[in-house]
N, C-alpha and C positions, 0 to 999 in steps of 0.2 A: 419434641422437636417442633420449632417454629415455623411454621411455611406457607411464606407468602406467593400469591401471582399476581402480577401486575400486567394490564391489558397495554397493547400499544406499543410505542419506541420508547425509548430512552435518547435524550434525558429527561429526569423525572424530578424532581422536586423531591432531595433527599431527606429531607427529614419526613417524607410519607413513607418510605419502605420500613421503619420501625414504630411502632406508638411513639415512643421517646428517643431522644438522643441518647443514647449510652459510652461510657468510655469502652475504648479497646479493653480487650481483656486477654491478660496475658497466662494461658492458659496450657501446660504439656501435657494435659492427659487427650489419649487419640479418642476416649468415648466424645469428647466436645466437637469431633468432626461432624459435622453434619445437622448441628442441633439446631442451626437456623439453616434453613433453604431458602434462594429467591430465585422464581421463577418468572421469565420476560417473556412476552413476544418477540421484541427483535431490538437486541444493543448493536452495537458499530464493532464489540467483544466484549467478552465477559471480564477478560482480564484489564479492557478498558475501565469496563462498571468496577472492579476489584478496586485501581488504584484509585478512583474515584473518592469510592467510598473510605478506603484508608487515608487520603487526604482528609475528609473532613470527619476522620476518627468516631466512626458511627457504625461499627460493624467491630464484630466477633471476631475472635480468633477460632477456625473451624467454617464459616462461613461459605456455603456453599450455592453459586450462584448458574444457574441455565437458563439457557435461550433457546427457543426455536429457530432462534435465525438471526446470524450477523454478516452485517452488512460489509466488515473489514475483517474477519479475520482471520488470524495468519500463522502462521507456525516457522521452524526455524530459519532462520535469513531471510526474514520476510516473507517469506514464501507464503501465498494466497491458501485460504483452507476449503475447497469446495465442499459447498450442501445443500442439498435441497432443506426449505423449510419445513420444521415439524420431523423431518424423516432422522436426522442422527441425534446425540448427546453429545451438545457443545456446553463447558462446561468451566469455570475456576473454581479453585479451592484457594481462600484465604490464610494462610498458615502466621499466628506469632509465637514465634518459639521462645520459650526463656534461657537465656546465657548458654546458645550452640555456634561455638565456632564458626569461621568461616569457612573453613577447611572441610567441613565434613556437609558442603555444600553436596558434594558429586553421590555422596551417601542419600544425600533428599532424592536426587535425581534416579538412583537405583530405585528406591526404595517404590516413589512412583510409576518408574515403569513396571517393575514387577506387580504393582497392583492393577496396572493396564490389564497386562498381560495374565494374569490369574483370572482377571474375569473375563478376559475372551478365550481361555482357556475352557474354562466352566461351561461355557455355550458350544463350543467346538473341542470337546475331549477326545475325539480321533483324529485330531489333524495338531500339524508342527504347527505351535506358537513362538516366536522369539523375539528381542529386542534386537532391532534394528541401530547400534550405537549410531550418532547419541544419544537418541529417545525416541523413536517409532517405534510399531509393534506390526510385524509383519505374521499372517495368517500365509505358511507356506511361502511361498514370493510376493504376496501381497501386500499393503499398506492398508492398514484398519486402523491404525490410531495414529494421533499426533501430536506431540507436548510440547508447552512451550512455559518454561518457568522464568520465572522475573523477579529475580531477588536485590533486597537493598540491606543494605549494612550499615554497623556503626559499631566504627573503629571494628575490633577482631571478631565482633557478633554478628548474626543475622537477624535484622532485625522486622524483616521478616520476607516472605515468601507468596508471592501468587501462582500457584500452578495451573495456567490452562490448556485443557484436555477435549481432543474432538475424537469422538468414538462412531465411526462409521455404520451406524444401525439399518438401517430401514434402504436406503438409498441404493437403488437398482442398476444404475448406469453413472458410468464416469468418467470424464474429458480423459482422465489418465487411463490406462494399459495395467498398471500395479498396482490399482488401487479396486480393493473389494470392501464387502459391510458383510455384517451376520447376516442377512436378506440374504447374501449373492451365495453364500458357502452353505446357508442350511435350509437354504427354498424355504425359507417362516419369515413371519412379520412377528416385532417386539414391540413390547412395551415401553416406551421409553424412559417414560417414570418408573417402572421397576428395573429397571437397570443401571439407571441412577445409584437407587438405593444399593444393587449390587456390587456396584463400583465402589460405592460408597465405605460396603463392608469391608472391602481388599483394603482401602487408603485405610483404613483405620487400623488394620493388622500389620502394615507393612510401617506405617506413621510410627505404628509404636515400638517398634524394630527400630528405627532411624533414633528418635528422641532416646531411647534405653541403650543405644552405642550399640546393637546389636551389631557392630561394624563387618565383621566375618560372616554371618549370615547372610548379610545383605549383597556382600561381595563375592561370596559361592553361589547362590543364588542367580544373579546378575550373569557370572560368567557360562555356568547353566543354559543358560538359555538364550546367551548371545550372536545373533543372527551370521551365518558362514563364520564361526571359527574354527579355526584348523582347513577351510576349504578354501583353497585358489578361488579368485575371484580379481576382477579386472577393477582399477581403483583409476582417477586422473590426478596426478599433484603437481601443480603447477603448471599447469597444459598439458604434463608428460602422461601418457597412459601406460600404466603399468599391470604383472601381476601378482598377488601379493596373497599373505595366509592374515587373517586379523587372529591374534594370538591372546588381545584381552586390552583394558584401558588401566592408566597407572591411577593414581589415587588425587593426581589433578584433571583427569575423567579424559585426558587425552587418549587417542585410540593409538593399540598397539598393533604394526602391521609388521610384518615378514615383507622384505625383499629382496631379493638376490640372498637369503641368506645373513641378511643385516633387519636386524631392529630397528623402527624408525618410530618416533613417536611426533604425533602429528596431533593439529587442533581440527576443529570444525571446519574453519575455513582455509588448509592449507589439504585438503581431500577432494575428493566427492568421489561417489560409489557410482558405477557404470552398471 
């Protein structure tokens, strides 16, 4: 593993990140994930830096970027990701798969969410850890993980993916009452670097399932751990509050929501959890 610590803020001279420029490596092996690790003090966001490295073609498949602080970290729908400096795991993983079809991106999302869920469950073995559609991880009814995946396409193939992840590790207080961390759950503190190593192990396992087209296994596990599945919950759909039950997702990643006995297919912009 090549680990590089960069003090200070970005932007930085990109040629300084690696000893020499290297071509982008197309490697499918899960074992290449995390072979190159960048650890920075502060960035706008780790996804921003990942995108910059891809544009400059000086990054390996499987490069893992971690920062102590993000000045412009965000999640789904441009939501701001709240984090104290050095307290949490703020990271991005760069994936450059070989000949993976665009329609497999929903399974990539499943694999990432499952890896994060698996990691949190390992730290909280007695708690219910679930995946809240589309890609948050919850402990009981509190959010501990957010994910933002940015895909680029070339024809019918996935050119590359930037998997942005935020895991609340040691933060003790949040502006949102629905947020939590490993520390607030277990009353312990953790080494964020050790947490990142554990996460990489789970990502390798789930990425291997994805790249080898083990779709049914990912599908089954994702639905097994789907938050509030078959539980009556409140949602807002086009300004109207409704009671519904999550029944699953379809192969386009849309939510299957049962409302008044009928199944509705909804994308992330059409429905809001209440």
